[in-house]
C-alpha positions in Angstrom: -1.6 10.7 -34.7 2.1 11.0 -34.2 4.0 11.9 -37.5 7.6 10.6 -38.3 9.5 12.1 -41.1 10.9 10.0 -44.0 14.2 10.6 -45.5 14.4 10.4 -49.3 16.0 7.3 -49.0 13.7 5.6 -46.7 10.9 7.1 -48.6 12.0 5.3 -52.0 12.2 2.0 -49.9 8.8 2.6 -48.7 7.2 3.2 -52.2 9.4 0.2 -53.5 7.8 -2.1 -51.0 4.0 -0.8 -52.1 5.1 -1.6 -55.8 5.9 -5.2 -54.6 2.5 -5.1 -53.2 0.6 -4.1 -56.1 1.9 -6.5 -58.1 -0.4 -9.0 -56.5 -2.7 -7.2 -53.7 -4.1 -10.7 -52.8 -1.0 -11.4 -51.0 -2.2 -9.9 -48.0 -5.3 -12.1 -48.1 -5.0 -15.0 -45.4 -6.4 -18.5 -46.5 -10.0 -19.0 -45.1 -10.7 -22.2 -43.3 -14.2 -22.3 -44.6 -14.2 -20.0 -47.9 -17.1 -20.6 -49.8 -20.4 -18.4 -50.3 -20.6 -15.2 -48.4 -16.8 -15.6 -47.2 -15.4 -11.9 -47.5 -12.0 -13.1 -48.4 -13.3 -15.0 -51.4 -14.9 -11.8 -52.4 -11.8 -9.7 -51.7 -9.8 -12.3 -53.9 -12.1 -11.7 -56.8 -12.0 -7.8 -56.5 -8.2 -7.8 -56.0 -7.6 -10.0 -59.0 -8.8 -6.8 -61.1 -5.8 -4.5 -60.9 -6.9 -1.6 -62.8 -6.5 2.0 -61.7 -10.5 2.4 -62.2 -10.9 -0.5 -59.8 -8.8 0.9 -57.4 -10.4 4.3 -57.5 -13.8 2.5 -57.1 -12.6 1.1 -53.8 -12.4 4.5 -52.3 -16.0 5.0 -52.4 -16.5 1.4 -50.6 -17.7 1.4 -47.1 -15.5 -1.7 -46.5 -12.6 -0.4 -44.6 -10.3 -2.9 -46.1 -11.0 -1.8 -49.4 -10.8 1.6 -48.8 -7.4 1.1 -47.4 -6.2 -0.6 -50.4 -7.5 2.2 -52.6 -5.9 4.7 -50.3 -2.6 3.0 -50.4 -2.7 2.7 -54.1 -2.9 6.9 -54.2 0.0 6.9 -52.2 1.9 4.4 -54.0 0.5 6.6 -57.4 1.8 9.9 -56.0 5.4 8.6 -55.6 5.4 10.4 -52.4 5.3 9.6 -48.5 7.2 12.1 -46.8 5.4 11.5 -43.6 4.4 8.6 -41.8 2.0 8.1 -39.0 3.0 6.1 -36.0 0.3 3.5 -34.3 0.3 1.9 -31.2 -1.1 -1.7 -30.8 -1.0 -4.4 -28.5 1.6 -6.2 -30.8 3.7 -2.8 -30.5 4.2 0.3 -32.7 3.9 0.3 -36.5 4.4 3.1 -39.0 1.9 3.8 -42.0 1.1 6.4 -44.6 -2.4 7.8 -44.9 -4.2 10.0 -47.5 -7.7 9.7 -46.3 -10.2 8.5 -43.9 -9.4 4.8 -43.7 -9.1 3.2 -40.1 -4.8 3.7 -39.4 -4.9 0.0 -38.4 -6.3 -1.2 -41.6 -3.6 0.9 -43.5 -0.9 -0.3 -41.3 -1.9 -3.9 -42.2 -2.2 -3.4 -45.7 1.3 -1.4 -46.0 3.0 -4.2 -44.2 1.4 -7.0 -46.1 4.5 -9.2 -45.8 5.3 -9.0 -42.0 3.4 -12.0 -40.3 2.5 -9.8 -37.4 1.3 -6.6 -38.8 -0.6 -7.9 -42.0 -3.2 -8.9 -39.6 -4.2 -5.4 -39.0 -5.3 -5.1 -42.6 -8.5 -6.8 -41.3 -9.2 -5.3 -38.1 -12.4 -3.6 -39.2 -13.9 -6.9 -40.7 -13.0 -8.5 -37.2 -14.9 -6.0 -35.3 -17.6 -5.9 -37.7 -18.1 -9.7 -39.0 -16.3 -11.4 -36.0 -14.0 -13.2 -38.3 -10.7 -14.3 -36.9 -7.1 -13.9 -38.1 -3.9 -16.2 -37.4 -0.7 -15.4 -38.5 2.5 -17.4 -38.1 5.9 -18.0 -39.6 4.6 -20.7 -41.9 0.5 -20.1 -41.9 -1.6 -17.3 -42.7 -5.3 -18.1 -41.7 -8.6 -16.6 -41.3 -12.0 -18.0 -40.3 -15.4 -16.4 -41.0 -17.4 -19.1 -39.4 -15.7 -19.3 -36.2 -13.4 -22.5 -36.8 -10.1 -22.9 -34.7 -7.0 -23.0 -36.7 -6.0 -26.1 -35.1 -2.8 -27.9 -33.5 -0.6 -27.4 -36.6 -1.1 -23.6 -36.3 -0.3 -23.3 -32.6 2.5 -25.8 -32.7 3.9 -23.4 -35.7 3.5 -20.4 -33.2 5.4 -22.1 -30.4 8.3 -23.1 -32.6 8.5 -19.8 -33.7 8.3 -18.5 -30.1 10.9 -21.0 -29.0 8.5 -22.6 -26.5 9.5 -26.3 -26.0 6.6 -28.9 -26.3 5.7 -32.2 -27.0 2.8 -33.9 -28.3 0.2 -36.0 -26.6 -2.4 -37.0 -29.1 -4.3 -33.7 -30.2 -2.7 -31.7 -27.1 0.6 -29.8 -27.2 2.3 -30.0 -23.8 4.5 -27.4 -22.5 6.5 -28.2 -19.1 6.5 -31.5 -17.3 5.7 -31.2 -13.6 3.4 -29.7 -11.2 -0.3 -28.4 -11.5 -1.4 -27.7 -15.2 -3.8 -25.4 -16.8 -5.5 -26.0 -20.0 -5.7 -23.6 -22.9 -8.7 -24.1 -25.4 -9.6 -22.3 -28.5 -13.2 -21.9 -29.4 -14.0 -25.0 -27.2 -11.3 -27.1 -28.7 -8.5 -27.9 -26.0 -5.2 -27.1 -27.8 -2.2 -26.5 -25.3 -1.6 -28.2 -21.6 1.0 -25.9 -19.6 2.8 -27.2 -16.5 3.6 -25.5 -13.4 7.4 -25.6 -14.3 7.0 -23.6 -17.6 8.6 -20.2 -17.1 7.1 -19.2 -20.8 4.4 -16.6 -21.4 2.7 -18.9 -23.3 -0.9 -16.9 -23.8 1.0 -13.8 -24.4 3.0 -15.2 -27.2 0.0 -17.0 -28.6 -1.7 -13.6 -28.7 0.7 -12.1 -30.9 -0.4 -14.3 -33.4 -4.0 -14.0 -33.4 -6.5 -11.0 -34.2 -10.0 -11.6 -32.8 -13.0 -9.6 -31.7 -13.3 -10.7 -28.0 -10.2 -12.9 -26.5 -12.2 -14.1 -23.9 -14.9 -15.3 -25.9 -12.3 -17.5 -28.1 -9.7 -18.6 -25.7 -10.6 -20.1 -22.2 -8.4 -21.1 -19.2 -9.2 -24.2 -17.2 -7.6 -26.4 -14.6 -8.3 -29.7 -12.8 -6.7 -28.6 -9.7 -9.6 -28.7 -7.0 -12.2 -27.9 -10.1 -14.9 -29.8 -8.3 -14.9 -27.3 -5.6 -13.6 -24.2 -7.2 -13.3 -23.0 -10.8 -11.7 -19.8 -9.7 -8.9 -17.9 -11.8 -7.0 -14.9 -10.8 -7.3 -11.6 -13.0 -5.3 -12.8 -16.3 -5.0 -9.2 -18.0 -1.1 -9.2 -17.1 -0.7 -12.7 -18.0 -2.6 -12.4 -21.3 -0.3 -9.4 -22.1 2.8 -11.3 -21.8 3.9 -9.8 -18.5 3.1 -12.8 -16.1 4.5 -16.2 -17.0 2.7 -19.4 -16.8 4.1 -20.5 -13.5 2.8 -17.5 -11.9 -0.5 -17.7 -13.2 -0.7 -21.3 -12.0 0.4 -20.5 -8.7 -2.0 -17.8 -8.0 -4.7 -19.9 -9.2 -3.5 -22.8 -7.0 -3.4 -20.4 -4.0 -6.9 -18.9 -4.8 -8.7 -22.4 -5.2 -6.9 -23.5 -2.0 -8.0 -20.3 0.2 -11.3 -20.9 -1.2 -11.4 -24.6 -0.2 -9.8 -24.1 3.1 -12.5 -21.5 4.1 -15.2 -24.2 3.6 -13.2 -26.3 6.2 -12.0 -28.8 3.4 -8.6 -30.6 3.6 -6.0 -30.9 0.8 -3.2 -32.9 0.2 -1.1 -32.2 -2.9 -4.1 -31.9 -5.4 -6.5 -34.0 -3.6 -9.4 -33.0 -1.7 -11.0 -34.6 1.4 -14.3 -33.4 2.8 -13.7 -34.9 6.2 -10.9 -35.4 8.8 -11.2 -39.2 8.7 -10.8 -39.7 5.1 -7.8 -37.0 5.2 -5.9 -38.6 8.0 -6.3 -42.2 6.4 -4.5 -41.0 3.2 -1.2 -40.5 5.3 0.9 -43.9 5.2 3.8 -42.6 7.7 1.5 -41.6 10.5 3.9 -42.2 13.8 0.8 -42.4 16.0 -2.6 -44.3 16.1 -4.9 -42.8 13.3 -7.8 -42.2 15.8 -5.6 -39.5 17.9 -4.4 -37.9 15.0 -8.1 -37.4 13.6 -9.5 -36.3 16.9 -6.5 -33.7 16.8 -7.5 -32.4 13.3 -11.3 -32.1 13.9 -10.3 -30.0 17.1 -8.2 -27.8 14.9 -11.3 -26.5 13.6 -10.2 -25.0 10.1 -9.3 -26.5 6.7 -5.8 -27.6 6.0 -3.7 -27.9 3.0 -0.5 -29.9 2.8 1.5 -29.8 -0.5 3.0 -33.3 -0.1 2.1 -36.9 1.7 4.2 -36.6 4.6 2.5 -36.5 8.1 5.2 -34.3 9.5 3.8 -31.3 8.1 0.3 -32.3 9.5 1.6 -32.6 12.7 3.2 -29.1 12.6 0.4 -27.7 11.6 -1.9 -28.9 14.3 0.6 -29.1 17.1 0.1 -25.8 18.8 -3.6 -26.4 19.3 -3.1 -30.3 20.3 0.1 -31.2 20.9 -0.2 -31.8 24.3 -3.3 -33.7 24.3 -1.8 -35.9 21.5 1.3 -37.0 23.5 -1.3 -37.6 26.6 -3.3 -39.9 24.7 -0.2 -41.7 22.9 1.8 -41.9 25.9 -0.5 -42.3 29.0 2.0 -43.7 31.3 4.2 -40.8 30.9 3.9 -37.7 33.2 2.6 -34.8 31.4 5.3 -32.5 33.3 8.0 -34.3 31.0 6.2 -32.7 27.7 7.8 -29.2 28.6 11.1 -30.6 28.3 10.7 -32.0 25.0 12.7 -30.3 22.1 12.5 -30.3 18.5 9.5 -30.9 15.7 6.6 -32.8 16.6 8.1 -36.0 15.0 11.0 -35.5 17.2 9.0 -34.9 20.5 7.0 -38.2 19.8 10.4 -40.0 19.3 11.5 -38.9 22.5 8.6 -40.0 24.3 8.6 -43.2 22.5 12.1 -43.9 23.7 11.0 -42.7 27.3 8.4 -45.4 27.1 10.9 -47.8 25.7 13.4 -47.2 28.3 10.9 -47.9 31.0 9.4 -51.3 29.4 13.1 -52.3 29.1 13.8 -51.5 32.9 10.6 -53.3 34.0 11.6 -56.3 31.7 15.1 -56.7 32.9 14.7 -55.9 36.4 17.6 -58.1 37.9 20.1 -56.6 40.2 23.6 -57.1 39.3 25.8 -59.5 41.5 29.1 -58.0 40.4 30.6 -55.3 38.4 31.1 -57.6 35.4 27.4 -58.6 35.3 26.4 -55.2 35.7 28.0 -54.3 32.5 26.4 -57.4 31.0 22.9 -56.0 32.0 23.6 -52.3 30.9 24.7 -53.7 27.6 21.5 -55.6 27.2 19.3 -52.6 28.2 21.2 -50.5 25.7 20.4 -53.1 23.2 17.0 -53.4 23.5 16.6 -49.2 24.1 18.9 -48.0 21.4 19.8 -50.7 19.1 22.9 -53.0 18.9 25.4 -50.5 17.1 24.5 -47.7 19.7 25.3 -50.4 22.6 28.5 -51.4 21.1 29.8 -47.6 20.6 28.9 -47.2 24.3 30.8 -50.3 25.2 34.0 -49.2 23.3 34.3 -46.1 25.2 34.7 -48.0 28.7 37.8 -49.1 30.3 37.5 -52.5 30.8 38.4 -53.8 34.6 39.4 -57.4 33.6 39.3 -60.4 31.4 35.6 -61.6 32.1 34.4 -58.0 31.3 36.0 -58.1 28.2 34.9 -61.8 27.5 31.0 -60.5 28.0 31.8 -57.9 25.7 33.3 -60.4 22.9 30.1 -62.5 23.8 27.8 -59.7 22.5 30.2 -58.9 19.6 29.8 -62.7 18.3 26.2 -62.6 18.6 25.8 -59.3 16.6 28.7 -60.9 14.0 30.6 -57.6 14.8 34.1 -59.1 15.6 35.5 -58.0 12.7 38.6 -55.9 12.9 38.2 -56.1 16.9 39.6 -59.5 17.2 43.1 -58.3 18.2 41.6 -56.4 21.2 41.0 -59.9 23.1 43.4 -62.6 24.1 42.4 -66.3 23.5 41.2 -67.1 26.7 38.8 -63.9 26.6 37.4 -65.3 23.2 36.9 -68.7 24.6 35.0 -67.4 27.6 33.2 -65.1 25.2 32.0 -68.0 23.1 30.6 -69.7 26.2 28.7 -66.8 27.5 27.5 -65.9 24.0 25.4 -69.5 23.9 23.9 -68.5 27.3 23.1 -64.8 25.8 21.3 -65.8 22.7 18.1 -67.1 24.1 18.0 -64.0 26.4 18.5 -61.6 23.2 16.1 -63.6 21.4 13.4 -63.1 24.0 14.2 -59.4 24.3 15.4 -60.0 27.8 12.5 -61.8 29.0 14.5 -65.2 29.8 17.4 -63.6 31.9 16.0 -64.4 35.3 16.2 -67.8 34.2 19.5 -67.8 33.0 21.4 -66.0 35.9 22.3 -69.0 37.8 24.1 -70.4 34.5 25.7 -66.8 33.9 27.1 -66.9 37.6 29.3 -69.9 36.8 31.1 -67.8 34.3 30.6 -64.2 35.6 31.3 -64.3 39.4 
């Protein structure tokens, strides 16, 4: 026992504090949730109601540590002297107490700090150990249970308010945080608190400062629906229960543990959804840039479980690409030479887009295979190809970079701008004759564009009348 000397002033303050206690010793007693026959707190209340010196002396012969502590504290009060105090280390911190006998130091500390919501619980340390009673103490509530009852939502809400932990109520559940995976805290089999991954509080550490029970693990349990069908694992919670680690840290450790276990079994996980086979896993992606069967085969070939934290197929492709990238491209673009795969740059999605553009370029070249008959017709054919290959805006941008050699080329450009309704602030670039010719050419071009170039051959004779 570490001792601490009391100054005369602090000694007087301590004794006045005990005087307040012995005006009504029952104030150290919590309200029992069950009470009634054989309730130790009802028995204590009756005994403490008789506050004679003889009654206090009789408690010293009791084997009950609480009653013994009352008697020992009374002797200190009567002696009007407490020059030395012991210092007791507890899970709640360090507290001082005065001792004159053999009573448990924790019990003495609780009695002598009867009006402190944290320390007063210690008065029943021995009772908790021997009889498995529970003590619950918060700013506005001081409760006990001698038959294993939970203090209920009201108590835990009071604790959270006192600890400045923001929450909202969802029926009988107190909810902390709003986003991410959640864990559920139950007390004596009753679900009381739901904690989400975005919480940076130390929720269980805060709660346990207000609870005195024989076995924390028997009274409180942590569960989570995250992959619970295949794993109910939790990491070591000792640092979390002691308030060292926060909610987010525990939840993320739990997720990582369950993910590792599920992946080791060859399962597939997307967010918080688990899939037992590659087919259902791949089918859950709505944004696949390739045929589903090709990706499914690649996932099977990968040979391991996969975890993805969101619903984007981009990450899935990145995971399996090193194993099956070339095979995926080969099956998706069978007409493209494999030697071109090595020149592709960027992410898998970017490589797929590059391959798709190559395929589209080849298709456009095969579809629009008319040989130009003049410089102006070459411009028209190139513009058509650029439109089908890269889109109208890209084709217009490319054309604007050109140096036009004559009015016919400008009329062709104006024809495309008219069809695409992009003349706008470009009208000044063209003479009236170029615009008039452009409107005529546009009439011929519209069916060609609608057919994606397939009708170009049929329209060549008509075009040659205006584009020599």
